[in-house]
Residue, then its C-alpha position, 0 to 999 in steps of 0.5 A: x429509463x434512458x440508457x446511457x449515452x457514450x460520445x465517440x470522438x475520432x476522424x476517422x469515419x470508419x473506426x468511429x462507425x466500428x465504435x458506434x455499432x459495437x456500443x450500440x449493440x451493448x444498449x448504449x446511446x451513441x453521439x459522434x464528432x469528428x472534431x473537437x468543436x463538435x466535441x465541446x457543442x455536444x458537451x454543453x448539450x448532454x451528460x455522458x456516462x464516457x467520453x472516449x476521444x482520439x489523440x490527434x484530430x483535426x483540430x487540435x489534440x484529444x490531450x486538451x480535451x480530456x484537460x477540458x472534461x477532467x477540469x469542467x466535468x469531473x464526474x464523466x470518465x475520459x478514455x483516449x485511443x494512442x496510435x500503435x506503440x504510442x506508449x508515451x502518450x497513454x502516459x500523458x493522458x493517464x497523468x491528465x486525468x485519463x480514465x483508461x486508454x485503447x491502444x490502435x488497432x481497437x481491439x472490440x473486447x477490450x473495449x466493452x470491458x473498459x466501457x463497462x468499468x465506465x459505466x460503473x463509475x457512472x452509475x456510482x457518482x448518481x447515486x450519492x446517498x449511497x455512499x459514505x465518506x469512509x466505506x466500512x472496507x477500506x484498511x488504513x485507518x486513521x483520523x489525523x490530518x495526513x491520514x485524511x489527505x491520504x484517503x482523499x487521494x486514494x478515493x481519487x485514484x479509485x476512479x481511474x485506471x492509470x498504474x498507481x507507484x505506491x511508495x513509504x517505508x517499510x511496515x507503512x501499509x502500502x499493501x492496504x493502500x493498494x487494497x483500499x484503491x481497489x475497493x472503492x474502484x469499478x473493480x471491486x467485485x474482481x480479484x485482487x492479487x498481491x505479488x511479493x515480486x521479492x521472494x519468487x526465484x528469478x528462474x520461476x519469475x515468467x512462469x509465475x506472472x505469466x503461466x506455462x503450457x503443458x509440457x513446458x518444462x519439466x515439472x509442467x503437468x498441466x496448463x497453468x495461470x499465473x498472475x496475471x490471468x489469475x487477476x483478470x478483470x481486476x487489481x495485481x499488486x507487484x510489491x517491492x517491485x525494485x527486487x526484479x531482475x532486469x530480465x524479466x523487467x522487459x517482459x513486463x513492460x511489455x505485458x503491461x503496455x500490449x495488454x496481452x501475455x504469452x505463456x511460457x511453451x505457448x505460441x499466441x499472446x492472450x488479452x489481459x485487462x489487469x490494473x497494475x499498482x507497484x510498491x517498494x519502500x526502495x527509491x525508484x528513481x534512484x535505482x533508474x540512476x544506478x542502473x538497475x531499473x529500467x528507465x522506460x518501466x518506472x515511467x510506466x509505472x509511476x503514472x500516479x505517485x501515492x506516498x505513504x507518511x510514517x508513522x511518526x508523522x502521525x503520531x494523533x493515529x497511534x491511539x487509534x491504531x492502538x486500540x484497533x490491534x488490541x480489540x483484533x488481538x484480545x477482542x477488546x479486554x486488552x487496554x493502555x495505561x496512560x503512560x503506556x500510550x505516553x511512551x508510545x507517543x514519544x516513540x519514532x517507531x522506525x518500523x511503522x505501523x508493522x512495529x506497533x502491532x508487533x510491540x502491543x502484541x508482545x507487551x499483551x503477553x507480558x500485561x497483567x490481566x491485559x494493562x499494558x504497562x510502561x515496562x510490558x512495551x520494551x521500547x528501544x531506547x535509541x528511538x525514543x527521544x522522551x526516554x527520560x522522561x519515561x523512565x521518571x514514571x513510575x511504572x518505568x523500572x527498567x532504569x529506575x534504582x529498585x529498592x535495595x540497599x543503599x550499601x549494595x549500590x553502584x555508581x553510575x557513569x557520571x554525567x559527562x562520561x557517556x557511554x559509546x552504545x547508549x541501548x548497550x549502556x542501559x543493558x548493562x544497567x538494567x542486568x545489574x539491577x536484576x542480579x543484585x535483586x536476585x542475589x538479594x532473594x537468594x536468586x528467587x524469581x518470585x521475591x525478585x520480581x516483587x522487589x523491582x515491582x514487576x511481573x514474574x513473566x517480566x523478569x523472565x523475560x527480562x533474564x533471558x533477553x540479558x543473558x542472566x542465568x542462575x548460579x551454578 
């Protein structure tokens, strides 16, 4: 079996020699080119597991080679070497499709780590028969066009080490997307660490992110690693990154650019190899405009953007998601009636998939024998565009007239007399109907539930929600 082959492109003979010696000791075959022309000739003759190129070359820029390789040699990872302090060049290269980057002076251990990651990607590409279109480890579910496109994008992002900024509404699955990127990447066997930036007290942030030495402050009785060290070799998710205070943003920017962190109380920095994924439901660009988020950190994190669609834009997935959620909650015994599913498809889900999960978990508590009816769902009327159509079904008794004597009935508001708040108005109507049923049965809740065509548990829940108490 032949050894993997690496192409080094750099006009500095001393650096080429140092890189060659390091990589040959790793058991790799090496080709070296001093300019773009020679590199292009090599690419026509051989297949490479990695191309490592300097950004400035005698006959052009390394970014040109990055663009050519990503378009013509799609399965060949390419990394760039940037001058010290040239973080902007690294961002440009990553946006152009570079797998990763190294800063001068090149750290040999960092080089070895990067090469091992590239080799794992190349070996996976050489064995397509062992891969499936949607790996079992994926957590984002759905077969809608939006989700199929999203999964394809995640698969591409998994091949790169570039920072990814995930945006989307609350409950849309941002952390699941980050975990899917990690699961399909060359770092899948390394740690995935998720951090909620908004949940850490500002005074403890530096210690939590970078660790601390024994005695650094009161209570520091032992050395402790931070999030960066815990995620070393893997992926660090900065969830709700917009909530970071400005002082911490400066320190985080340096850690990302230099790939080194200094523990609180330490005098020396230590290298870390972490892929950064950030997520937020806020608009980071707007945060930069308001001055609450640093522009340089924004561009450093937002190298590649991944936007998650809200559930209302992929309602085709509601049935699939509903079955999966109910299977997890009730071992596959529970099910939705057709009219209940129709009601869910008419709902706008302001809380996205997380709200769907909450709705079904609550409905399961009210359902008879695990069969979820429309009345078990308790959807918010203000977010149900088709609430009138749903109300006309036999199962929806929350706003339909119960079987009581016509003489007891009170006329509802005229059609032109619109209420100031539809949810409050519907609550008033439901409260009046339940009170009439209870009055008719001398407050026997079991008989009242039978009159209204709902279960005893449903009636009890509605009485609690509408603050209907037994007479003194």
